[in-house]
C-alpha positions as CSV (number, residue, x, y, z in Angstrom):
1,X,0.0,0.0,0.0
2,X,1.2,3.5,-0.8
3,X,0.1,6.4,1.4
4,X,0.6,10.0,0.4
5,X,-0.2,13.4,2.0
6,X,0.4,17.0,1.2
7,X,3.1,17.0,3.9
8,X,4.9,14.4,5.8
9,X,6.5,15.2,9.2
10,X,9.1,12.6,10.1
11,X,9.1,13.2,13.8
12,X,12.8,14.1,14.1
13,X,12.0,17.7,15.0
14,X,13.1,19.2,11.8
15,X,12.2,17.3,8.6
16,X,9.1,18.0,6.5
17,X,8.7,16.2,3.2
18,X,6.5,17.4,0.3
19,X,5.1,15.6,-2.7
20,X,6.2,12.4,-0.9
21,X,4.6,9.1,0.0
22,X,5.3,5.9,1.9
23,X,5.2,2.3,0.7
24,X,3.9,0.1,3.5
25,X,4.7,-3.6,3.0
26,X,2.7,-6.7,4.0
27,X,4.4,-6.7,7.4
28,X,3.0,-3.3,8.2
29,X,6.4,-1.6,8.0
30,X,7.5,1.4,6.1
31,X,9.6,-0.1,3.3
32,X,10.3,2.9,1.2
33,X,9.9,6.7,1.5
34,X,10.2,8.8,-1.6
35,X,8.6,11.0,-4.3
36,X,4.9,10.1,-4.6
37,X,4.9,9.8,-8.4
38,X,8.0,7.6,-8.4
39,X,6.7,5.3,-5.7
40,X,3.5,4.8,-7.7
41,X,5.5,3.9,-10.7
42,X,7.8,1.6,-8.8
43,X,5.0,-0.3,-7.1
44,X,2.5,-0.7,-9.9
45,X,-0.8,-2.4,-8.8
46,X,-0.5,-1.4,-5.2
47,X,-3.4,0.3,-3.5
48,X,-2.8,4.1,-3.3
49,X,-4.4,6.1,-0.5
50,X,-4.0,9.9,-0.8
51,X,-4.7,12.7,1.7
52,X,-4.1,15.7,-0.5
53,X,-5.0,18.4,2.1
54,X,-3.5,16.7,5.2
55,X,-0.3,16.1,7.1
56,X,1.0,12.6,7.7
57,X,3.1,12.0,10.8
58,X,4.0,9.2,13.3
59,X,1.2,8.2,15.7
60,X,1.3,10.0,19.0
61,X,2.6,8.5,22.2
62,X,1.0,9.2,25.6
63,X,3.4,8.4,28.4
64,X,1.0,9.1,31.2
65,X,-2.4,7.4,30.9
66,X,-4.8,5.9,33.5
67,X,-7.1,3.7,31.5
68,X,-8.8,1.9,34.4
69,X,-10.6,3.9,37.0
70,X,-14.0,4.4,38.6
71,X,-14.2,8.1,37.7
72,X,-17.6,7.4,36.0
73,X,-19.1,5.1,38.5
74,X,-21.6,2.5,37.4
75,X,-24.2,1.1,39.7
76,X,-22.6,-0.6,42.8
77,X,-23.9,-4.0,41.7
78,X,-21.7,-3.9,38.5
79,X,-18.6,-2.3,40.0
80,X,-16.6,-5.5,39.4
81,X,-13.6,-6.8,37.5
82,X,-15.7,-7.3,34.4
83,X,-16.9,-3.7,34.3
84,X,-13.4,-2.5,34.9
85,X,-12.2,-4.5,31.9
86,X,-14.8,-3.0,29.7
87,X,-14.0,0.5,30.9
88,X,-10.3,0.0,30.3
89,X,-10.8,-1.4,26.8
90,X,-13.1,1.5,25.8
91,X,-10.6,4.1,27.0
92,X,-7.7,2.3,25.2
93,X,-9.7,2.1,21.9
94,X,-10.8,5.8,22.2
95,X,-7.1,6.7,22.1
96,X,-7.1,6.1,18.4
97,X,-9.6,9.0,17.9
98,X,-7.0,11.3,19.4
99,X,-4.2,10.1,17.1
100,X,-2.5,7.9,19.7
101,X,-0.9,4.7,18.6
102,X,1.2,3.9,21.7
103,X,0.8,4.6,25.4
104,X,2.0,3.8,28.9
105,X,-0.6,3.2,31.6
106,X,0.9,4.4,34.9
107,X,-1.8,3.2,37.3
108,X,-4.8,1.0,36.8
109,X,-6.1,-1.9,38.8
110,X,-3.5,-4.7,38.9
111,X,-4.0,-7.2,36.1
112,X,-6.5,-5.3,34.0
113,X,-4.0,-3.9,31.5
114,X,-2.1,-7.1,31.4
115,X,-5.3,-9.0,30.5
116,X,-6.4,-6.5,28.0
117,X,-3.0,-6.5,26.2
118,X,-3.1,-10.3,26.1
119,X,-6.6,-10.2,24.6
120,X,-5.5,-7.8,22.0
121,X,-2.5,-9.9,21.1
122,X,-5.0,-12.8,20.6
123,X,-6.8,-10.7,18.0
124,X,-10.0,-10.1,20.0
125,X,-9.8,-6.3,19.4
126,X,-7.3,-3.6,18.5
127,X,-5.7,-1.2,21.0
128,X,-2.6,1.0,20.7
129,X,0.7,-0.4,21.6
130,X,0.9,-0.4,25.4
131,X,3.2,-0.8,28.3
132,X,1.7,-0.8,31.8
133,X,2.8,-0.4,35.4
134,X,-0.1,-2.3,37.0
135,X,-1.4,-0.5,40.1
136,X,0.8,2.3,41.4
137,X,2.4,2.1,44.8
138,X,1.9,4.6,47.6
139,X,2.4,4.7,51.4
140,X,-0.5,3.9,53.7
141,X,-2.8,7.0,53.4
142,X,-0.5,8.4,50.6
143,X,-1.4,10.1,47.4
144,X,-3.7,7.9,45.3
145,X,-4.9,5.7,48.2
146,X,-8.3,7.5,48.1
147,X,-7.9,10.0,45.4
148,X,-9.6,9.2,42.1
149,X,-7.7,6.1,41.1
150,X,-9.0,3.9,43.9
151,X,-8.1,0.3,43.0
152,X,-5.4,1.6,40.7
153,X,-3.1,2.3,43.7
154,X,-1.8,-0.2,46.3
155,X,-0.6,0.9,49.8
156,X,2.9,-0.5,50.3
157,X,5.1,0.4,53.2
158,X,8.8,-0.5,53.8
159,X,11.6,-1.9,51.7
160,X,10.6,-5.5,51.8
161,X,7.0,-4.8,50.9
162,X,8.2,-2.6,48.0
163,X,10.4,-5.4,46.7
164,X,7.6,-7.9,46.8
165,X,5.1,-5.5,45.1
166,X,7.7,-4.8,42.3
167,X,8.3,-8.5,41.8
168,X,4.5,-9.1,41.6
169,X,4.2,-6.6,38.8
170,X,7.2,-8.0,36.9
171,X,5.5,-11.4,37.2
172,X,2.4,-9.8,35.6
173,X,4.5,-8.6,32.7
174,X,5.0,-5.0,33.7
175,X,8.1,-3.4,32.2
176,X,7.4,-0.2,34.3
177,X,6.7,0.3,37.9
178,X,4.9,3.5,39.2
179,X,5.6,5.1,42.6
180,X,3.4,7.8,44.1
181,X,5.3,10.0,46.5
182,X,4.0,13.5,46.6
183,X,0.8,15.4,46.3
184,X,0.0,19.0,47.2
185,X,2.4,19.5,50.1
186,X,6.2,19.7,50.5
187,X,6.4,16.2,51.9
188,X,8.0,13.2,50.3
189,X,5.8,10.3,51.3
190,X,8.3,7.5,50.8
191,X,11.7,7.8,52.6
192,X,14.9,8.1,50.7
193,X,15.8,4.6,51.7
194,X,12.5,3.2,50.3
195,X,13.0,5.2,47.0
196,X,16.5,4.0,46.6
197,X,15.5,0.4,47.3
198,X,12.6,0.6,44.7
199,X,15.0,2.0,42.0
200,X,17.6,-0.6,42.8
201,X,15.2,-3.5,42.7
202,X,13.6,-2.4,39.4
203,X,16.9,-2.0,37.7
204,X,18.2,-5.3,39.1
205,X,15.2,-7.0,37.5
206,X,15.5,-5.1,34.2
207,X,12.4,-2.9,34.5
208,X,12.0,0.8,34.7
209,X,10.6,3.2,37.3
210,X,8.2,6.2,36.9
211,X,7.3,8.4,39.8
212,X,4.5,10.9,40.6
213,X,6.6,13.7,42.0
214,X,5.6,17.4,41.7
215,X,6.9,19.2,44.8
216,X,10.0,19.6,46.9
217,X,11.8,17.8,48.4
218,X,10.3,14.8,46.6
219,X,11.7,15.7,43.1
220,X,15.2,15.9,44.4
221,X,14.9,12.7,46.3
222,X,13.6,10.8,43.2
223,X,16.5,12.2,41.1
224,X,18.9,11.0,43.8
225,X,17.3,7.5,43.8
226,X,17.7,7.3,40.0
227,X,14.2,6.9,38.7
228,X,13.8,6.6,34.9
229,X,11.0,9.2,34.4
230,X,9.7,11.9,36.7
231,X,6.0,12.5,36.1
232,X,4.9,16.1,36.6
233,X,8.0,17.6,38.3
234,X,5.9,20.7,38.5
235,X,8.2,22.7,40.7
236,X,11.5,21.3,39.6
237,X,14.5,23.6,39.7
238,X,17.1,24.4,37.0
239,X,19.8,22.6,39.0
240,X,17.6,19.5,39.3
241,X,16.9,19.5,35.6
242,X,20.7,19.5,35.0
243,X,21.0,16.6,37.4
244,X,18.2,14.7,35.5
245,X,20.1,15.3,32.2
246,X,23.3,13.9,33.8
247,X,21.5,10.8,35.1
248,X,19.5,10.2,31.9
249,X,16.1,10.8,33.6
250,X,13.3,11.8,31.3
251,X,10.6,14.4,32.2
252,X,6.8,13.9,31.5
253,X,5.5,17.4,32.5
254,X,1.8,16.8,32.0
255,X,1.0,20.5,31.5
256,X,-2.5,19.6,30.4
257,X,-4.2,18.4,33.6
258,X,-2.7,21.2,35.8
259,X,-3.7,23.9,33.4
260,X,-7.1,22.4,32.8
261,X,-7.8,22.3,36.6
262,X,-6.6,25.8,37.0
263,X,-8.8,27.1,34.2
264,X,-11.8,25.3,35.6
265,X,-11.2,26.7,39.1
266,X,-10.5,30.2,37.8
267,X,-13.9,30.2,36.3
268,X,-15.6,28.6,39.3
269,X,-14.2,30.9,41.9
270,X,-13.8,34.1,39.9
271,X,-16.3,36.0,42.0
272,X,-14.9,34.6,45.4
273,X,-12.4,36.6,47.4
274,X,-11.4,33.8,49.6
275,X,-10.5,31.0,47.3
276,X,-9.7,27.4,48.3
277,X,-6.1,26.2,48.5
278,X,-6.5,23.9,45.5
279,X,-7.1,27.0,43.4
280,X,-3.8,28.6,44.5
281,X,-1.8,25.4,44.0
282,X,-3.2,24.9,40.5
283,X,-2.5,28.5,39.6
284,X,1.1,28.2,40.8
285,X,1.5,24.9,38.9
286,X,0.1,26.3,35.6
287,X,2.4,29.4,36.0
288,X,5.4,27.3,36.7
289,X,5.0,25.4,33.4
290,X,4.4,28.6,31.5
291,X,7.5,30.3,33.0
292,X,10.0,27.4,32.9
293,X,9.0,24.8,30.3
294,X,10.9,26.3,27.4
295,X,13.9,27.1,29.6
296,X,14.2,23.5,30.8
297,X,13.6,22.1,27.3
298,X,16.4,24.2,25.9
299,X,18.7,22.7,28.5
300,X,18.4,19.3,26.8
301,X,16.3,17.2,29.2
302,X,14.5,14.4,27.4
303,X,10.8,15.5,27.4
304,X,7.9,13.2,26.7
305,X,4.2,13.9,26.3
306,X,1.6,12.6,28.9
307,X,-1.9,13.6,29.6
308,X,-3.0,12.2,33.0
309,X,-6.3,13.6,32.2
310,X,-9.5,12.2,33.7
311,X,-12.4,14.4,32.8
312,X,-15.2,15.4,35.3
313,X,-17.6,12.8,33.7
314,X,-15.1,10.0,34.2
315,X,-13.6,9.7,30.7
316,X,-9.9,9.4,30.3
317,X,-9.2,11.9,27.6
318,X,-5.8,11.1,26.1
319,X,-5.5,14.5,24.5
320,X,-1.8,14.6,23.6
321,X,-2.5,17.2,20.9
322,X,-3.5,19.7,23.5
323,X,-0.4,18.9,25.6
324,X,1.7,19.6,22.6
325,X,-0.3,22.8,21.9
326,X,0.7,24.1,25.3
327,X,4.3,23.4,24.5
328,X,4.1,25.5,21.4
329,X,2.3,28.2,23.2
330,X,5.2,28.3,25.7
331,X,7.9,28.6,23.0
332,X,8.5,25.4,21.0
333,X,8.0,25.1,17.3
334,X,5.3,22.7,16.1
335,X,8.0,20.3,14.8
336,X,9.8,20.3,18.2
337,X,6.5,19.6,20.0
338,X,5.7,16.8,17.5
339,X,9.1,15.2,18.2
340,X,8.2,15.2,21.9
341,X,4.9,13.5,21.2
342,X,6.3,10.9,18.8
343,X,10.1,10.2,18.6
344,X,10.8,11.1,22.3
345,X,7.9,8.9,23.5
346,X,9.1,6.0,21.6
347,X,12.6,6.5,23.0
348,X,11.3,6.5,26.6
349,X,9.4,3.3,26.0
350,X,12.5,1.6,24.4
351,X,10.5,1.4,21.1
352,X,12.7,3.8,19.1
353,X,13.6,0.9,16.8
354,X,10.0,0.1,16.0
355,X,7.9,3.4,16.1
356,X,8.1,7.1,16.7
357,X,9.3,8.3,13.3
358,X,8.4,8.1,9.6
359,X,11.5,6.1,8.8
360,X,12.2,3.1,6.6
361,X,12.2,-0.1,8.6
362,X,9.8,1.1,11.3
363,X,6.2,0.1,11.7
364,X,3.6,2.2,9.9
365,X,1.9,3.7,13.0
366,X,0.6,6.8,11.4
367,X,-1.6,9.8,12.1
368,X,-3.2,11.8,9.3
369,X,-4.2,15.3,10.5
370,X,-6.2,17.8,8.5
371,X,-4.3,20.9,7.6
372,X,-0.5,21.6,7.9
373,X,0.7,20.5,11.4
374,X,4.2,21.7,10.5
375,X,3.1,25.3,11.0
376,X,-0.1,24.9,13.0
377,X,0.0,22.5,15.9
378,X,-3.8,22.8,16.3
379,X,-4.1,20.7,13.1
380,X,-3.3,17.6,15.3
381,X,-6.8,18.0,16.9
382,X,-8.4,17.3,13.5
383,X,-7.7,13.5,13.2
384,X,-8.6,12.3,9.8
385,X,-7.2,8.8,9.9
386,X,-5.0,6.5,12.1
387,X,-3.0,3.4,11.1
388,X,-1.5,0.8,13.3
389,X,1.0,-1.6,11.7
390,X,-0.2,-0.1,8.4
391,X,-3.8,-1.1,9.1
392,X,-6.5,1.5,9.1
393,X,-7.9,1.6,12.7
394,X,-9.7,5.0,12.8
395,X,-11.0,7.6,10.5
396,X,-13.8,9.3,8.6
397,X,-14.1,11.8,5.9
398,X,-12.8,12.0,2.3
399,X,-9.6,10.6,1.0
400,X,-8.7,9.2,-2.4
401,X,-8.2,5.4,-3.0
402,X,-7.1,3.8,-6.2
403,X,-6.0,0.3,-7.1
């Protein structure tokens, strides 16, 4: 199959191709990239799919998703494992509509993502490529124990308990482990010894470690322990970013949820003189990203895109396009932001040899967006079509097909 578009963004942060196309082979890989007319002549008889007014780019990667949660609670009698499976599957499949072809679930009930991924591999349905952490780990009474995720978080205290919990998740196929160790206060919930032990055990077993850490001193303690990605790092300092670079720690800032919360609270409490603490925290968080994101990006830290976004009606809205739009608003070019949402995400997930770029030899995980995303990041919000392994998995609207 040959797929062409008005413009092709490769995902490397700088390259845009015009009058070009991809030849996708029977294995779902990009076998050849070149001039559209020449490819048609070279592969006579192949189906040709053309998107003459659109941009073709790699499928987006969401590094911070929560697919399984009771945000939209069904009746108590059906709040069971079966319902959780259906909820998780629906949220995973909805990701295609946002242009997402790969994601990392960083906290859902233990076993649900493992089972869903196994079902997808057996051909029961299609979902994006996925890595999962299982349920996240917090201290007794810590962040997440009774805050939205519910069964997606397990209370775990002490070094031995952490080691056992990590080993259980590795047994269940997790390549990532998620720790929750801060919330809205300047308290690191796990001790330094516990954080060090968690990182040591994960790396000993060949898996990686992500951490919910947005405040001080938690951020510094997680950097010291050697986590692989820091989620949020909302109030990280310049010195800590430099330390992250030196230690090869990636940053998933999740600008979207904090800014969304602040915008909602700003409207809700606009007329109130005495606003709740949550309002001031959210405002400070949103301001911190706006002020420092471009500065830290320019330092060279590896940045990935994550949404962490559970909407008020309980949907998990994996809106990477809006996360990238904020990055452009704060100073990046559209091509730089797209690199974060594609190539960088694949690198964090150790999938750089499979996905994340429009490159010969990689799988054809593709997003077709209306308009020119190379100059207008908002074009990513108009998803025209999505391909996984070269197979059409989402889309509507007009495009040209010839045999």
